[in-house]
C-alpha positions in Angstrom: -18.5 -19.0 -4.5 -18.7 -22.3 -6.3 -22.7 -21.9 -6.8 -21.7 -18.5 -8.1 -19.7 -20.1 -11.1 -22.0 -22.5 -11.4 -25.2 -19.9 -11.9 -23.0 -18.2 -14.2 -22.1 -21.4 -16.7 -26.2 -22.3 -16.8 -26.2 -18.7 -18.5 -23.4 -18.5 -20.8 -24.2 -22.1 -21.5 -27.9 -21.7 -22.4 -29.8 -24.0 -24.7 -27.3 -24.8 -27.2 -28.6 -26.8 -31.0 -26.7 -29.7 -32.2 -24.4 -29.7 -35.0 -25.6 -31.0 -38.2 -23.8 -34.8 -38.5 -24.7 -35.8 -35.2 -26.8 -37.7 -32.9 -27.9 -37.1 -29.2 -26.4 -39.9 -26.7 -28.7 -42.5 -25.8 -27.4 -45.3 -23.3 -27.4 -48.9 -24.6 -26.2 -50.5 -21.4 -23.8 -50.2 -18.5 -22.2 -52.0 -15.5 -21.5 -51.0 -12.5 -20.0 -54.4 -11.5 -22.3 -54.5 -7.7 -23.9 -57.6 -8.7 -21.2 -59.5 -10.7 -18.7 -59.5 -12.9 -20.1 -58.2 -16.3 -19.0 -61.1 -17.7 -15.4 -59.2 -18.2 -12.5 -61.8 -18.8 -9.2 -61.2 -17.4 -6.2 -63.1 -19.7 -2.7 -62.4 -20.2 0.8 -64.3 -19.3 -0.2 -64.7 -15.4 -3.6 -63.0 -15.5 -3.9 -60.4 -12.7 -7.4 -58.7 -13.3 -9.8 -59.1 -10.5 -13.5 -58.5 -9.9 -14.2 -56.9 -6.1 -13.9 -54.8 -3.5 -10.3 -53.0 -3.8 -8.0 -53.1 -1.0 -4.9 -51.1 -2.3 -5.2 -48.6 -4.7 -8.5 -46.1 -5.1 -9.5 -45.2 -2.0 -13.0 -46.4 -3.0 -14.8 -47.5 -6.0 -16.1 -45.0 -8.4 -19.4 -45.5 -7.4 -20.5 -48.6 -4.9 -18.4 -51.2 -3.8 -17.0 -53.3 -6.4 -14.7 -52.5 -9.6 -12.4 -54.5 -11.8 -8.6 -54.2 -11.0 -5.3 -55.9 -11.4 -4.1 -57.2 -7.9 -6.8 -55.7 -5.8 -4.8 -56.3 -2.6 -1.0 -56.0 -3.8 0.7 -54.5 -6.6 0.6 -55.9 -9.5 3.4 -58.5 -11.1 6.5 -57.5 -12.4 7.5 -57.8 -16.4 4.0 -59.5 -17.3 1.3 -58.7 -19.3 -2.2 -58.7 -18.1 -5.4 -58.3 -20.6 -9.1 -57.7 -19.7 -11.2 -58.2 -22.4 -15.1 -56.8 -22.3 -18.1 -59.1 -22.2 -19.4 -60.5 -25.9 -22.2 -57.6 -26.9 -23.3 -57.6 -30.4 -22.9 -54.0 -32.0 -24.2 -54.4 -35.4 -27.4 -52.0 -34.3 -25.8 -50.2 -32.1 -25.5 -46.3 -34.4 -22.0 -44.1 -33.4 -21.0 -46.9 -30.5 -18.8 -45.2 -28.2 -17.3 -46.7 -24.7 -17.3 -44.5 -21.3 -14.4 -46.8 -18.8 -14.2 -44.9 -15.2 -10.2 -45.1 -15.0 -8.0 -45.2 -11.7 -4.6 -45.7 -12.6 -0.9 -46.0 -10.9 1.5 -46.8 -12.9 5.6 -47.4 -12.6 7.7 -45.8 -14.6 8.5 -47.6 -18.2 5.2 -49.6 -17.4 2.2 -49.6 -20.5 -1.7 -49.0 -19.7 -3.1 -49.3 -23.1 -6.4 -49.9 -25.1 -6.5 -53.0 -27.7 -9.2 -53.5 -30.7 -9.8 -56.4 -33.0 -11.2 -54.9 -36.4 -11.4 -58.9 -37.6 -7.3 -59.1 -38.3 -6.7 -59.4 -34.4 -6.1 -57.1 -31.5 -3.7 -53.9 -31.8 -3.2 -50.9 -30.2 -5.8 -48.5 -30.4 -6.0 -44.7 -29.5 -9.0 -43.4 -27.3 -10.6 -40.5 -28.5 -8.4 -37.8 -27.2 -5.7 -39.9 -27.3 -2.9 -40.8 -24.0 -0.9 -38.8 -22.0 2.0 -41.1 -22.8 3.7 -42.9 -25.3 1.0 -45.0 -26.4 -0.3 -45.4 -23.2 -2.3 -43.5 -20.7 0.6 -42.7 -17.6 -1.5 -40.2 -15.9 -1.4 -41.4 -12.4 -3.3 -38.6 -9.9 -5.2 -40.5 -8.0 -8.4 -39.6 -9.5 -11.2 -41.3 -11.1 -10.7 -40.1 -14.8 -13.4 -40.9 -17.8 -11.8 -42.5 -20.9 -13.4 -42.5 -24.2 -13.1 -45.4 -27.0 -14.5 -44.8 -29.9 -15.9 -48.4 -31.0 -17.2 -47.1 -35.2 -16.4 -50.3 -36.9 -16.3 -53.1 -34.5 -19.2 -55.8 -34.6 -19.1 -56.8 -31.2 -18.2 -55.2 -27.4 -15.4 -58.4 -27.0 -13.1 -57.0 -29.7 -12.2 -54.5 -26.8 -9.6 -55.5 -24.1 -7.5 -53.6 -22.0 -4.0 -54.2 -21.0 -1.4 -53.4 -18.8 2.4 -54.5 -19.2 4.9 -54.2 -16.8 9.1 -54.0 -16.9 11.1 -54.4 -13.7 8.9 -52.1 -11.2 5.6 -53.1 -9.3 2.8 -50.2 -8.3 -1.1 -50.6 -7.5 -2.1 -51.0 -11.6 -5.3 -50.0 -13.1 -8.6 -50.3 -12.2 -12.1 -49.5 -13.7 -15.3 -49.2 -12.4 -18.8 -47.9 -14.4 -18.3 -49.0 -17.7 -21.1 -47.6 -20.0 -21.9 -47.8 -23.8 -23.9 -45.1 -25.7 -25.4 -44.7 -29.2 -24.5 -41.5 -30.3 -22.2 -38.3 -29.6 -21.5 -39.1 -25.9 -17.9 -37.8 -25.9 -17.9 -34.1 -24.4 -15.1 -31.5 -25.0 -12.0 -32.0 -23.6 -10.1 -29.1 -21.7 -6.2 -29.7 -21.1 -3.0 -28.0 -21.1 -4.7 -25.2 -19.1 -1.6 -22.3 -18.5 -2.8 -21.7 -14.9 -1.9 -18.1 -13.5 -1.5 -18.8 -10.1 -0.7 -15.3 -9.0 -1.3 -11.6 -11.0 0.0 -8.2 -10.1 -1.0 -6.3 -12.8 -4.2 -3.8 -12.6 -4.1 -2.1 -16.4 -6.7 -5.6 -16.9 -6.8 -9.1 -15.3 -5.0 -12.3 -15.8 -5.0 -14.1 -19.7 -5.4 -17.8 -19.9 -4.6 -20.3 -22.3 -6.0 -24.0 -22.7 -6.1 -26.4 -25.3 -10.0 -27.1 -25.9 -11.0 -29.9 -28.4 -14.0 -31.8 -29.5 -14.2 -35.5 -31.2 -16.8 -34.0 -34.0 -16.8 -30.2 -33.6 -16.5 -27.6 -30.7 -19.5 -25.1 -30.7 -18.7 -22.6 -27.9 -15.8 -22.4 -24.9 -16.0 -19.7 -22.0 -14.5 -18.7 -18.7 -16.3 -18.2 -15.8 -14.8 -16.3 -12.7 -15.6 -14.7 -9.4 -13.7 -12.6 -7.0 -13.6 -12.9 -3.0 -11.5 -9.6 -1.8 -11.5 -10.8 1.7 -8.7 -12.8 1.0 -6.5 -10.0 0.5 -8.5 -7.1 2.8 -10.9 -5.6 0.9 -14.1 -5.3 2.6 -16.2 -5.4 -1.0 -18.9 -7.9 -2.2 -18.0 -10.9 -4.0 -17.6 -9.8 -8.1 -18.0 -12.2 -11.0 -18.2 -12.3 -14.8 -18.0 -14.4 -18.0 -15.3 -13.7 -20.6 -15.2 -15.6 -24.1 -12.2 -17.6 -25.6 -10.6 -16.8 -28.6 -8.7 -19.1 -30.9 -5.1 -18.9 -31.1 -5.2 -21.7 -33.8 -4.0 -25.5 -33.7 -7.1 -25.7 -30.5 -5.6 -23.5 -28.5 -8.0 -20.6 -26.9 -7.0 -17.8 -25.0 -9.0 -15.0 -23.1 -8.0 -11.9 -20.9 -9.9 -10.9 -18.0 -10.9 -7.3 -17.1 -9.0 -5.8 -14.5 -9.7 -6.6 -11.1 -9.0 -5.4 -7.7 -6.8 -7.8 -5.3 -8.4 -11.0 -4.0 -8.7 -14.9 -5.0 -10.2 -14.8 -8.4 -11.8 -18.8 -9.0 -12.6 -19.6 -12.3 -13.7 -22.4 -14.4 -13.5 -22.9 -18.1 -16.7 -24.8 -20.1 -16.5 -26.0 -23.8 -19.4 -27.3 -25.4 -20.0 -29.3 -28.5 -23.6 -28.4 -28.8 -24.7 -31.8 -27.4 -22.5 -32.0 -24.6 -20.3 -29.6 -22.6 -17.6 -30.2 -19.9 -16.3 -28.2 -17.0 -12.7 -27.7 -16.2 -11.9 -28.5 -13.5 -15.0 -30.4 -12.5 -14.4 -29.8 -8.6 -13.6 -27.0 -6.6 -11.9 -24.5 -9.7 -9.0 -23.2 -10.3 -7.8 -20.4 -8.3 -5.6 -17.3 -9.2 -4.3 -15.3 -6.1 -4.3 -11.4 -7.4 -2.5 -8.9 -5.2 -0.2 -5.5 -5.1 3.3 -6.3 -3.8 4.2 -6.0 -0.1 7.4 -3.5 0.8 10.7 -5.9 0.9 13.5 -6.1 3.9 11.1 -4.5 6.6 14.1 -3.8 9.4 14.2 -2.6 13.0 16.2 -2.9 16.1 18.8 -5.6 16.2 18.1 -5.6 20.2 15.9 -4.5 22.9 15.0 -1.2 22.9 13.7 1.8 24.9 12.0 4.4 24.0 8.1 5.6 22.6 8.7 5.1 19.2 10.6 1.9 17.0 12.8 3.1 14.2 11.7 1.0 11.1 12.5 1.1 7.6 12.0 -1.1 4.3 12.5 -1.0 0.2 9.8 0.2 -2.1 7.9 -3.2 -3.5 9.0 -4.2 -7.1 6.0 -2.9 -9.2 4.7 -1.1 -12.3 2.1 0.7 -10.4 2.8 4.0 -9.0 3.6 3.5 -4.9 2.0 7.0 -3.5 2.9 6.0 0.4 2.9 3.3 2.9 0.6 2.6 6.0 2.5 1.1 9.1 0.4 -1.8 11.3 1.1 -2.6 15.1 -0.3 -5.6 16.0 -2.8 -5.2 12.8 -4.1 -1.9 13.8 -2.6 1.1 11.5 -0.4 3.4 13.3 1.1 5.8 10.9 1.0 6.7 7.1 3.9 7.9 5.6 5.9 8.5 2.0 9.3 7.5 3.0 10.8 4.2 3.2 11.5 4.8 7.1 9.5 5.9 10.3 9.8 6.3 13.8 6.6 4.1 14.4 4.5 4.5 17.6 5.2 2.0 20.6 2.9 0.2 23.3 5.6 -2.4 24.6 6.2 -4.7 25.9 6.6 -7.0 22.6 5.4 -5.1 19.7 4.6 -6.6 16.2 5.3 -4.4 13.4 3.7 -5.0 9.4 3.9 -2.5 6.3 1.8 -2.0 3.9 2.2 -0.2 0.3 -0.4 2.2 -1.5 -0.6 2.0 -5.2 -2.4 4.8 -7.8 -3.7 1.7 -10.5 -6.3 2.1 -12.8 -8.9 1.1 -9.9 -8.0 3.9 -8.0 -5.9 4.0 -4.6 -5.1 0.3 -3.5 -3.4 -1.2 -0.6 -0.9 -3.9 -1.0 0.2 -6.9 0.9 2.4 -6.5 3.8 6.1 -7.3 4.6 6.5 -8.6 8.1 5.9 -8.9 11.1 8.8 -7.6 12.9 9.1 -8.5 16.5 10.6 -5.7 18.9 11.0 -5.9 22.3 10.6 -2.3 23.7 10.6 -0.7 26.8 8.1 2.2 26.5 8.7 5.0 29.3 5.6 6.2 30.6 4.3 8.7 33.1 2.1 6.4 36.0 1.4 9.7 38.0 2.1 13.1 39.0 1.5 13.7 42.8 0.1 16.4 44.0 -2.8 16.7 41.5 -2.6 20.5 41.8 -1.3 23.7 42.7 -2.4 27.1 43.2 -1.2 30.5 41.6 2.0 31.8 43.5 2.8 28.4 45.1 5.8 26.6 45.4 5.3 22.8 45.7 7.1 19.9 45.5 5.8 17.8 42.2 6.4 13.8 42.2 6.7 11.9 39.2 6.7 8.3 38.5 6.4 6.1 36.1 7.8 3.0 34.3 10.9 2.6 32.1 11.8 6.2 32.8 15.7 5.6 33.3 16.4 9.2 35.1 19.8 9.5 35.8 20.8 12.1 38.9 23.7 12.9 37.2 22.1 14.5 33.8 18.5 15.1 34.8 17.9 18.6 35.1 14.8 20.4 36.7 13.3 22.1 33.4 13.0 18.2 31.8 9.4 18.5 33.7 6.8 20.9 32.0 3.0 21.7 33.4 2.6 24.4 30.9 2.4 28.0 31.0 3.4 29.8 34.3 4.8 26.8 36.0 8.7 26.4 36.2 10.6 23.7 37.7 13.6 25.4 39.6 15.4 22.0 41.4 14.9 18.3 40.8 15.6 15.4 43.5 16.2 12.0 42.0 15.2 9.0 44.0 14.8 6.1 41.6 15.0 5.6 38.1 11.4 6.0 37.7 10.7 8.9 40.5 11.8 12.2 40.9 10.5 15.3 42.6 10.9 18.2 41.2 10.6 21.7 43.0 7.7 24.1 40.9 7.2 27.9 41.7 3.8 28.5 40.3 3.8 32.2 38.7 0.6 34.1 40.7 -0.9 34.9 37.0 -0.8 31.0 36.1 -3.6 30.0 33.7 -6.1 28.1 36.3 -6.9 25.2 34.7 -5.8 21.5 33.5 -3.1 21.1 31.6 -0.9 17.8 30.4 2.3 17.1 31.9 5.4 16.2 29.7 8.6 15.1 30.8 11.6 15.5 28.4 14.1 12.6 28.2 16.9 12.4 25.7 15.0 12.4 22.7 11.9 11.5 24.1 8.6 13.1 25.7 6.6 11.1 27.8 3.3 13.0 28.4 0.4 12.2 30.6 -2.6 14.2 29.6 -4.3 16.2 32.1 -1.8 15.3 34.9 -2.4 18.4 37.0 -4.0 21.7 37.7 -3.7 25.0 38.3 -6.3 26.5 41.0 -6.4 30.4 42.2 -4.2 31.8 44.5 -7.2 33.3 46.7 -7.4 29.4 48.2 -3.3 29.4 48.9 -2.2 28.4 51.9 -0.4 30.7 53.6 1.4 32.0 56.8 -0.5 34.0 58.9 1.8 35.0 61.9 4.3 34.5 63.4 4.5 35.6 67.4 7.1 37.0 68.7 7.8 39.0 65.4 11.3 39.9 66.6 14.2 38.1 69.2 17.5 39.9 69.8 21.0 38.9 69.0 21.5 35.7 71.6 18.5 35.2 72.7 15.8 32.1 72.9 12.5 31.8 72.6 9.3 30.0 71.7 7.8 30.9 68.3 4.5 30.1 67.6 3.2 30.4 64.0 -0.1 30.2 62.6 -1.3 29.0 58.8 -4.6 29.4 57.3 -4.6 25.4 56.8 -3.0 22.6 58.7 0.4 21.6 57.4 0.3 18.2 54.9 2.9 16.9 57.0 5.5 17.8 60.2 7.0 20.9 58.8 10.6 22.0 59.2 10.9 25.9 60.0 13.4 28.2 58.7 14.2 31.8 59.3 17.6 31.9 58.0 21.3 31.6 59.0 22.2 32.1 62.5 18.8 30.9 64.3 18.4 27.2 65.6 15.3 26.0 65.4 14.2 22.9 67.4 11.3 20.8 68.8 8.5 21.7 66.0 5.3 20.5 66.8 1.7 20.8 65.0 -1.6 21.6 66.4 -3.9 21.9 63.8 -3.1 25.6 61.9 -0.7 26.2 64.6 3.3 25.6 64.6 5.0 25.2 67.9 9.1 25.9 67.7 12.0 26.7 70.2 14.5 28.8 68.8 18.0 30.4 69.4 19.2 33.2 67.8 23.2 33.6 67.7 24.9 36.2 69.1 26.5 37.2 65.7 22.9 36.4 63.6 23.0 39.2 61.2 20.3 42.0 61.9 17.3 42.6 59.9 13.6 41.5 58.9 13.7 37.3 57.9 11.9 35.5 55.6 9.4 32.9 57.8 9.8 29.3 55.3 7.6 26.5 56.2 8.1 23.3 54.3 5.3 20.6 55.2 7.5 18.2 52.5 4.5 19.0 49.8 4.2 22.7 50.1 6.8 25.4 50.9 5.0 28.7 52.7 6.9 31.5 53.1 6.0 34.9 54.8 8.2 38.0 54.2 9.5 39.6 56.8 7.7 37.8 59.0 10.8 38.0 61.7 13.3 40.2 62.7 16.7 40.4 64.6 17.4 43.0 66.4 20.9 43.7 68.6 20.8 43.8 72.1 21.0 47.4 72.3 18.1 48.0 70.1 16.3 45.7 73.2 17.5 48.1 76.2 16.6 51.3 74.2 13.3 50.2 73.9 12.8 48.9 77.5 14.5 52.1 78.4 12.0 54.3 76.1 10.0 55.4 79.5 12.5 57.9 80.1 13.2 59.8 83.3 10.7 57.5 86.2 8.7 59.3 88.0 9.6 60.8 91.4 13.5 60.2 90.4 16.1 62.4 89.3 17.6 62.4 85.6 20.7 60.5 87.1 18.7 58.5 89.1 16.4 57.5 86.4 18.9 56.6 83.6 21.0 54.2 86.7 17.6 52.5 87.4 16.8 52.1 83.5 20.0 50.4 82.7 19.8 47.9 85.4 16.1 46.9 84.7 17.6 46.6 80.9 20.4 44.5 82.2 18.3 42.5 84.2 16.4 41.3 80.7 19.3 40.8 78.5 20.3 38.2 81.6 16.7 36.4 81.4 17.2 36.3 77.9 20.5 34.6 77.5 18.6 31.8 79.6 19.9 29.1 76.5 23.4 29.1 74.8 22.8 29.6 71.3 24.4 27.0 69.2 
């Protein structure tokens, strides 16, 4: 950044031509105080000026190690006047003599640090080239070495110059000087002071205006402002931009320049003033900075306490700006998750602690720009999530139990309905059993014509929809497990028997069997695809065909009309269907048939029904 400004200043500085009546400066002599005290003399009421290495006050000399200062290792004395008179040196042959002194100052309130010159009538208060910053005194105490320019025109000897520190009732570190130079000619650069700096700028129809007092001891040749913008500090991604703006005179030594409209970023700028021989850059180190930005929304609000849900309600107040607001961007943990034109939103959450902030989009003369963010607002949020669906598939025509499990689902057995689960078209959840707030089992019927393929699982909880993508699929009903046969397929009222049920595939677990009301099933066992069970038919069991239901805990298989309950008379008639027995009369045949039927009935009642 500073290199960019330096290059700009070299360009705008150009080859200045000296103004008429001025002389290019020549160094006559100098004192750095490294080898000796330069012949300077300490005086006053109780002389305190000392030559040596400073132990207090400035952190170091301006150059080297040695300086002149008031009490190098202590505060200066109260109610005392101290003088430092410069060495004797004939000035009669020096054209336009100018003295430059590097000065470091720390004064207590009410004390004075000033210059006195002797024009042959005695020492009297003199004013440096650009005056004092206090009333007849230097007062600035900014812990920096500052050049002090003294015009020696009219003096015949350098010993007619002295520095005076006068103290009252307080004490401070005092006055230190280093690197004193005597020049011939115009050695005084222009001075830039009273700069009206702009710390922040939020307008985009134009850039900030900078006003300053710029003066020279002879005549000012030019003044410009060099600037460079780093947009990355305000989230911009464009490269650095830079430029130069010229000052316009306002009168009374005041100058002003207005920068063009620039995008958000950190604006670093310096002022260069030139008198045709000397130039000065203000400030002389890192440059002055102005932050250019668009304001954030205000008063970002979120839930007051722990929140449950997949979204978090946020609201804010529109920013105070002359620029046109076109929308807002919502960020969660520095990633944009939503855009809106409203001042509220239900922002997507992930938990367990989400950090939300909001920026504003503005329509400006530079195009659409994003402003600063308000926030963050931290929200402790429990986000409901579906973690698993089991089984992962079902067949067309299936009746299966689907277990859904997750985190922070907060399912309530008293309020959760079967239709809370959706597995897509052609699938109907008929019943639900909530085992735990985060686990429930849904009984699901898959239509024989349900579309084959993968679908999402959607669980509706209050006003929240929890989705697990690609969680379930429907496969062809041609491969659906089925009950192939039941043997025997019929029994009479009051009978007991052993059934063998043949499935197309082995069951998922030890199944339960249901043949309807009036039939008790016991001692179920499984051998591969064969299921064996003892049954007892009640004396008053309803007659007719029954649906055989096999439930292995996962899948419910049914065989319609798979078993029939008959009356005992039907069994007798069936037994006696032989009619007249060969070799017997009709009467004898009927008697023998009824006897055999009665035996069958007795044998059929080997175990009384429950």
